[in-house]
N, C-alpha and C positions, 0 to 999 in steps of 0.2 A: 923447785917446779918450776915443771912444763906448763908455758904457754897454748892456749889454745886458739885453734884458728882464729874464732870472733875476737878474744883480746887480743892477737897479734895486727890485726885489721883496725881494731880501734885505737888502735898502740900508734902505728902506720898515718894512720884519719887524724889522728890528731897534734900529729906532726906537721904532715900535706897543709892542715885548718889554719895553723900558725906559719908557716910560709904563706901559703895564701891571700893572707893577713896582709903582711909584710913584701905581698910582692908587686913593683915597679913598674913593671911595665906586663901588657897586654898578653904576649906569649907564656909567663909564667904564669901568671892566673891560666891559660888555659891550659899547659902542662897539670898542676895541682888538680882544676876540673875534671883533666880529664882521667889522671890516679884514679881521683875520691868518688868519680862516677863507677869504673871499675873494679875499684874494691868492694863499692857497696854491693853492687852485685856479687858478689866472691864471697864477702864474711859471712856465711851462715853455713860454708862448704865444712865438714867435719872432721878430725885432724886433731894431731897437736903437733907444736916446737917452731921457735923463727923462721930456723933458716927449713925447714920443709915447706913451709909456710910462703917463704920468699922465694923457694927455687918452682915452686908449681905457680907463684905468678908470674914469675916473670915467664914460664913458657907461654901462659894464659894473656899475659900484657903483649909478648910478640906477635900470637898468634891471631890476638884482636887488631894491631897494628897491621899487619900486612893484609888482611879480612877487608877494613875499612880504610883503605888507599891513601894509605896517614903517608905527607912526606916524609922522604926520606931526612930531612932538615928535621921537622918535626918529630919522627921517630931517636932522632937520637940524642935529641934533650929530652922527651920524656923518658927513655931511658935512660938516661944521664942522672935526672932528677929521681928516677926509684932508688936507683944505687946509692945517691943520694940521704935518699931517705932510710933505709935498709941500714944504713952504716951509722947513721945519728941516733937511731933506736933500737939497738941493738942491743 
């Protein structure tokens, strides 16, 4: 059965919350919170499929990081965390 976008967002948020609770440094907390906030904004999008959601969110994430002027280091770390979360809940 194909997962809806809302279900996929919930799944990813659950994993990020778990990671956030176990984070030992402020930067990791920031990266988790950043992704959680953005996922919350886009979790109501209509559609189905894990890969489709992940790909669409990756584009939105990069556009948002660029628009908000997030530093290159933070962009790299947030993007890396996003890729890690996606691979762990596939």
